[in-house]
C-alpha positions as CSV (number, residue, x, y, z in Angstrom):
1,M,76.0,95.4,36.1
2,A,73.8,97.1,38.4
3,A,71.2,97.6,35.7
4,G,71.5,93.8,34.9
5,G,70.8,93.1,38.6
6,A,67.8,95.3,38.5
7,L,66.6,93.7,35.3
8,I,66.9,90.1,36.9
9,M,64.9,91.2,39.8
10,T,62.2,92.9,37.8
11,V,61.7,89.7,35.7
12,V,61.7,87.5,38.8
13,L,59.1,89.7,40.5
14,R,56.8,89.5,37.3
15,L,57.3,85.8,37.1
16,A,56.3,85.4,40.7
17,R,53.2,87.6,40.3
18,R,52.0,85.5,37.4
19,R,52.6,82.5,39.7
20,L,55.1,81.0,37.1
21,L,57.8,81.0,39.9
22,S,57.3,79.8,43.5
23,T,58.0,82.2,46.4
24,R,60.8,79.9,47.5
25,Y,62.6,80.2,44.2
26,A,61.7,83.8,43.6
27,I,63.4,84.8,46.9
28,G,66.5,82.9,45.7
29,W,66.7,84.4,42.3
30,L,65.9,88.1,43.9
31,A,68.9,87.4,46.1
32,V,71.0,86.6,42.9
33,G,69.8,89.7,41.3
34,A,70.7,91.7,44.3
35,M,74.2,90.1,44.3
36,V,74.7,91.1,40.6
37,A,73.6,94.6,41.4
38,L,76.0,94.7,44.4
39,A,78.7,93.2,42.2
40,A,78.8,96.7,40.3
41,G,79.9,98.3,43.8
42,I,82.7,95.8,44.3
43,M,84.3,95.9,40.9
44,P,87.0,98.2,42.1
45,F,88.0,95.6,44.8
46,V,88.0,92.7,42.3
47,G,91.5,93.8,41.1
48,R,92.8,93.8,44.6
49,I,91.3,90.4,45.4
50,G,92.9,89.1,42.4
51,K,96.4,90.4,43.3
52,L,95.9,88.8,46.7
53,A,94.9,85.4,45.1
54,N,97.4,85.9,42.1
55,M,94.6,85.7,39.6
56,S,93.4,88.2,37.0
57,P,90.2,90.2,37.6
58,T,88.4,88.1,35.1
59,A,89.3,85.0,36.8
60,V,88.2,86.3,40.1
61,L,84.8,87.0,38.6
62,L,84.7,83.6,36.9
63,A,85.3,81.9,40.3
64,M,82.7,83.9,42.1
65,S,80.2,83.0,39.2
66,S,81.2,79.4,39.4
67,V,80.7,79.2,43.3
68,L,77.3,80.9,42.7
69,L,76.3,78.3,40.0
70,L,77.5,75.5,42.4
71,V,75.3,76.7,45.3
72,I,72.2,77.1,42.9
73,S,72.8,73.5,41.6
74,V,73.1,72.1,45.1
75,Q,69.9,73.9,46.2
76,L,67.9,72.6,43.1
77,S,69.3,69.1,43.8
78,I,68.0,69.3,47.3
79,S,64.5,70.5,46.0
80,V,64.3,67.8,43.4
81,S,65.4,65.1,46.0
82,Q,62.6,66.3,48.3
83,L,60.0,66.2,45.5
84,Q,61.2,62.7,44.4
85,E,60.6,61.5,48.0
86,R,57.3,63.1,48.1
87,L,56.3,61.5,44.9
88,R,57.4,58.1,45.9
89,T,55.5,58.4,49.2
90,T,52.3,59.5,47.3
91,A,52.7,56.6,44.7
92,E,53.0,54.0,47.6
93,A,50.1,55.6,49.3
94,H,48.0,55.3,46.1
95,A,49.1,51.7,45.5
96,L,47.9,50.9,49.1
97,L,44.6,52.5,48.5
98,A,44.1,51.0,45.3
99,R,44.7,47.6,46.7
100,R,42.5,48.1,49.5
101,L,39.7,49.4,47.2
102,D,40.1,46.2,45.2
103,E,39.7,44.2,48.3
104,V,36.5,46.1,49.5
105,E,35.0,45.7,45.9
106,R,35.6,42.1,45.9
107,R,33.9,41.5,49.4
108,A,30.9,43.5,48.2
109,E,30.5,41.3,45.2
């Protein structure tokens, strides 16, 4: 798992250097890679957590992964919502400028 986390972090850094991944998302994915690498260290405790929660170790890891995916989904939804709002604002501003340009051109004729 530690090697997998290091691999994730390496790929993310390469994507960020090539500007295929923005800094904002690169930081998030680097955190995911770090969590995967750190998960290797907490594997001995997963069994204990499972006993406390009356779950198998596999179910504990699945629950932790599901929570991580939920957090990523919410964060991406927030980003998409912000981009959608910016796009709407830009489209409205463009429409107003186009209308104003049409009016100026009509007056010039």
